[in-house]
N, C-alpha and C positions, 0 to 999 in steps of 0.2 A: 881837392875835394870837388866833385861834380854832382849836380842835382839832375837826375834823369826821371823821365815820365814815360810810361808805356802807353801804346795806343789801345783802343777798346778790345782789339783781338789779340793782344800780347800780354805777357808777363815779364817782369824783370827777374832774372836768376842771379843773385848776388852771392859770391863766394870770396874767401880770403880771410884777412885779418879780423878777428873777433867773431867769426861765424863758424860753427862746428861743422855743418854739412853744406846745405844750400838754403838760402832764404828767398822765397818767391813773394814778390810784392808788385804793386802797380806803379809805385813811385818811391824813390829812395835817394839818399846822399851816398855817393860812392867815394869812400875814403882811400887814402894811399894804401897800398898793399891789398887792395880789393879789386875784384874783376866783376863786371856786369855784362850779362848776355841776354839778348832779347829772345824770348820763347814765343813762337807764333802758335796760337791756339786755333786758328781757322781750319776747318776740315778741307780735304782735298779729294777730288775724284780720281779713281784708278780704273782704267778700262783694260780688260783682259779678254782673250779668247782661249779658254781652257780646253785642251784636248784630253778627253777622258774615255773610259771604256766601261761598258755595263757588265753585269755578271754573266751575260751570254757571250762575252768577248766581242761585242759590237762597238766599234769606235764612233765617237761623235764629237762635235765642237759645241761648247757652251759659252756663248758671248755673255759677259757680265760686266756691270759697272758698280763699283763700291765707293761710297762716300765715307771716308775714314778720317778721324782726327783725335786729338787728346780728349780724355774724359774730364772736362772742366769742372764738373760738380764734385769730383772726388780729389781732394788735395793730395792724397798719397799717390794716386795715379798720375797726376800732373807732375809731381816731383820725380816719379819714376821715368816719365817721358823726358823730362828735362835732363836727367842724368844720362839716358841712353841715346836719344835721338836729336836733342836740340842743337847739337853741333853740326848736323847735316841739313842741307836744304830739302824740303819736302818733295821737290821734283827731281832730286838727285837720283842717280842710278842705285845708290846704296839703299835708300828708303824704298824706292820702287821695286827693287828685286826682293827686298825683305817681305813686303806686303804680298807681292805676286807669288813668292814661294809658299807662304802660309796658305793663301787662297787656293792655289793649284793643288797643293798636297792634300788638303782636307777634302776638296771637291772630288779628286780622283779616288780617294779612299772610300768616300760615301757612295760614289757612282758604282764602284766595283761590287758593293754589297746589294745593289738594286738591279732589277731587270729593266730592259728598255721600256716595257709597257708601264712599269711603275713610275719611271722617271717622266715619261711623256704625259701620262694621265694625271699624275700627282705633282705637277710643277710647283704648286703652292707649298706642299709638304716638303718637297725636295729643297726649295729655296729656304724654308725655315730651318731644315737640318743643316744646310751649308752655313747659314747665318750663325747658328748656335755654336757649331764646331770651330769656325774661324774666329768667333769672338773669344772663345776660350784661349786660343793661341795669342791673340792680340792683347789680352789682358796682361801678359808678361811685359809688354812694352808701354803700358799705360794708354793704349789706343782703344777707341770704341767705334763700332760701325753705326753711322747715322742712317745710312740707307743702303740697301742692296737690291739691284735691279737685274734679274736673270732674264735674258732675252730668249727668243725662240731657238730651239735646238736646230743645229745645222749638220748636214751629212758631211762626213770626211770624203774627199775625192776618192773614188773607187768603191765606196760603200753607199748604196742608194736606198737605205732602209726607209727614210722618211718619204722619198719619192714614191716607192712602192706603196707606202701607207696611204699617200694621197690618191694614187690610182685605185686602191681598194675602196676608198670612200666614194669616189666618183662612180665606180661600178655598182656599189650598193645603192646609191641614189637612183641610177638608171634602172636597176632591177626592181627597186621599190615602185618606181613609176609604172613599169610594166605590170606589176602585181596589182596596183590600184586600178588601172584600166580594166584588167581582166576581172577583177572583183566587182567593179561597177556593172560590167556587162552581165556577169553571172547573177548579181542581185536582181537585175531586171527580168531575166529568164526565169529564175527561181521564184520571183514574186508572182509572175503570171501563173506558173504551175501551182504555186501555193494557194492562190485564191480559188482556182478551179477545184483543187483537192479539198479545200475547206468547205466549199459549197456542197460537194458530194458527202463529205463527212458529216456536216450538220444535218443533211437530210436523213442519212443513215442513223444518226444519233437520235433524231426525233422519233423515227420509226421504232428504234430499239427501246426508247424510253416509254413509248405508248404500250408496247408489248409487256414491258416490265410492270407498268402500273396495272394492266389487266391481270397479270399473274399475281401481283401483290394483293389485289382485291379478292381473287379466288383463294389465295393462300391464307388471307386473314380469316375467312370463314372456316377453312379447315383447321387453322391453328386454334380458333376458339373452341371447336369441338374437342380437339386433342388436349387443350389446356384443362378443360373441365374434367376429362377422364384422368389426366396425369396428375392433377392437384391432389387427388385422394392418395394415389400411389406415392407421390412425392412426400406427402406428410408422413406416411408409414416408414419410408426408407430414409428420411432425412437424418434422424438421430443415429441410425446405423452408419450412415456415411460420415457423420461427424467423428465417430470413434475411429473409423478407418483413416480419415484425414489426419487425425492427431497421431495415429501410429505411423502413417506415411511421413508426416512432418518430422517426427522423432528419428525415423530411419534415415531421412534425408540429411538431418543435422549430423547424425553419427557418421554418415558417409562423407559429409563435407569436412568434418574434423579429421577423419582418417586421410582424406585426400589432401587436406592442407599440410598435415605432417609429412606425408610422402612427397608432396610437391616442394616443401621446404628443403628436404634432403636432396631431391633431384636438382633444385635450383643451386644449392651450395656446390654440388659436384660440377654442374654445368658452368657455374661462374668461374671456377678454376680453369676449366677447359677453354671457356670464352676468353679469359684474360690472356692465356697462353697464345690462343689464336690471334688475338688483337696485337700482341707484341710481335709475333712472327709476321703478321700483315704489315705492321708499321715498318719493320726492317725491309721487307720486300718493296713497300711503297717508296721508301727513301732511295733504295737502289734504282727502282724504276724511274724516279724523279731525276736522279743524276744522269741516267742515260738519256732521258727525254730532253733535259736542258742542253746536253751536248749536241743532240741531233737537231734540236730546235734552233741552236745558234748557227748551224750550217744551212738549214733549209727554211728558216722562218719567213724570209721576205716573200719569195714567189709562192711558196706552198700555202701561206696563210690567205693570199688573195684567191688562189684557185679553190681553196677549201670553202671560203665564204660564198663564192659564186655557186658552188655545188649545194651548199646548205640552203641558199635561197630557192634554188630550183626544187630541191626536195621538199621544202616547206610548202611551196605552191602545190605540188602533187598531193601532199598530205592534206592540205586544206580542201581540195576538191573531193578527195575520198571521204573526209569527215562530213561534208555537207550531204553527200549521197547517203551515207550511213544514217545521218539524222533523219532524213525523209523516211527511210525504211523503218527506223525505230518508232517514229510517230504513228505510222499505220499499225504497227504491231501493238502499240500501247492502247489505241482505241479499240482494237479487236479484243484485247485482254480485259478491258473494262466491261464489255458486254458479257463475256464469260464469267466475270467475277459476280455480276448481279445474279445470274442463274445459280451460281454456287452458294450465294448467301442464303437463298431460300432453303436449299437442301441442308445447309449447315444448321439452320434454326431448328429443324425437325430433329437432327441428331443431338443438338444441345438439350432439347426437352427430354429426350429419352435418357441422356446421361444424368440430368438433374433428378429424374425419377429414381434411377439406381442409387445415386448419391444419397437421396432422402431415406431410402430403405436401409442403407448401411448405417446412417446416423441413428435411426430408430433402434436398430439392433444394439448399437453401442450404448444407447441410453438404458436399455434393459440390463445390460451387463453392469453398468454403473450403479443402477438401482439395487441390484443384488449385492454388489460390493459394499454399498452404503449400509444396507440392512445387516450384513455380516459384521461390519465395523461397529454399528450401534449395539449389536448383541454382545460382541467381545467387550465393549466398554462397560456394559451393564454387569457382565460376569466379573470383570476386574474390580468394579466397585463393591460387589457383593462379597468378594474374597479379600477385601481389605487392601486392595492395591498390590497383592502378591503375585508377581509374574510367574513364580515357580508353581504356585497352586493353580494358576490359570493353565499353565502348560500341562500339569498332571491331569487336570480335568479334561482338557481337549484330547490328550492321549488316551484316557479311559473311554471317552465318548467315541473316539474313532477306532478303538480296539488296538491301539499301537502296542500296548504291553503284551497282548496275546501274540501279535505278529513277531515281536522281539523274542519271546520264549520259544515260539515255533522255529525261528531261524537258528537260535542257539542249540536247540535239540537236534536239528538237522546237521549242525556243524560237528557234533561229537558222535553222531550215529555211525556205527561200524567200527569204532575204536575198541581195542582189546588190551587195556593196560594190565601190567603185571605189578603186584605190590609185594614187596619183601619186607619182613620185620625180623630183626635179630637183636640179641642181647649179648653184650661183650662179657658179662659176668665179672666186671672189674673189681667187685668187692672182695674177691678171694684170690687175687693174683699175688703169687709169691708171698703167701702168708698174710695178705691184707695189710701190707705196709702202707704208710701214709706219706712216703717221701716223693721226690721228683720222679723216681723210676716208675711210680704207680701210674702217672699220666702217660708216660712213654709206652708202658706196657698196654694201657688201654687203647692207644692209637694203633699199635701193632695187632692187637686182637680184633680190631674193627676192619682191617684190610681184607682178610679172606672173604667174609660175606659181601663186602662192598664190590670187590672184583667179580665175584660170582654173579651178583645182581646186574652189573654192567654188561657182562657177557650174555646173560639171559635176555636183557632188554634190547641190546644193540648188536650182539654177535661179535663184539670187539674183544680181543685178547690182550692181556697186559704185556709190557715189554719183557724180554727174557731176563734182564738184570733185576726186575722187580720180583719175579716169581712165575711159576707155571701152575695153571689150574689142574686139579686132580679129577679123576672120573667122578660122576655123580655119586653122592653118598659120602665122599671124603669131606673133611671139615677144614682143610688148610691147603694152600699151595705148597709145592715142593720148595 
């Protein structure tokens, strides 16, 4: 029997007699037929240079340092680590290759799903993704990542993507400096021209405002005269205009309802067409994106630098043109303000005339409303006098308006010119076959009725009976053959 004690960074894994699986302790008596192994819990640094390739097929080297060790706070994970890896030295090739294989495999898979721009600009997110995916694999061995340090990305020999990217940044800084110098020079020249232009504009503005005030004073006198004359006419036409406005509003609402219904139908049809077009556009966009990524992988490095230089030059030309256009626009705006003041005076006179017409139409509508109200009061009085009988009120109105005479006249005109023929006959059924009262009496009566009936149909319509029924005799005969 031996008494063993583990150091602060170790555990004792005891197996053998009396123990079902493994017993992890800090100190223990080791009995005969038992074995005790020290399990080191301290984390270890693993340094790698992972060669990976982005989704654009651009290779790069990712230097990384991972600090990995057993998950000491989880007893099950420590037990798992003791079973699988405690027999190997942490610095041995077995453990080193195991950890390196997991890290390199997950890093390459993740890098293949991201573009170089996403990896370079989103280093923090890339590191987090690698950390999470590697940790999932290491959980199988009871290991945990204490720290992961992803260093700066490095070009693979023969592929100078990051070198070209640095040249692009330098060119952008140089071009921006040139733009800033040119912009400062331009601001000085534009500022002098702007001050000179503002002086002239302010002088022109004061002259224009003076003329406007004079015209306003003269216009106010004329407007007062016009106002006195138009107030009377406005009062006459205002009521008429109110009726017209109500009718116009009703028509506008009806038109709006009709338009909304038609618009809903059109929108439903167009929505189907739009969705179909969106789906087709998405398919074409995906195809174009695939071709673009393939081409971008081949020409990305040098083409992107040349493109950015040309964009900077084009932006500078655009800025100069925009400043020139702004100066022209300012001059036109000031000219338009003077014209607007003159137009306001003319607009006021037209508004006064329109208000007069509106008032006249409103007055006309008031008259129509008064007549309608008087007729409604009269009908209510009649209805009360007739005891609330709508039928009696209808008959009274029709008598007063001469409706019954009009109906009789229309009916008489409808039958005017008709020449009806009326036939009357007697079958004499009381004396048929001795005046029997049996069933044959009824049948004989029907047969005796047929000749005059067929003769009458022929006279009224000109139609002849079918040959199997009989043939009409000449006029004067009493029965068909």
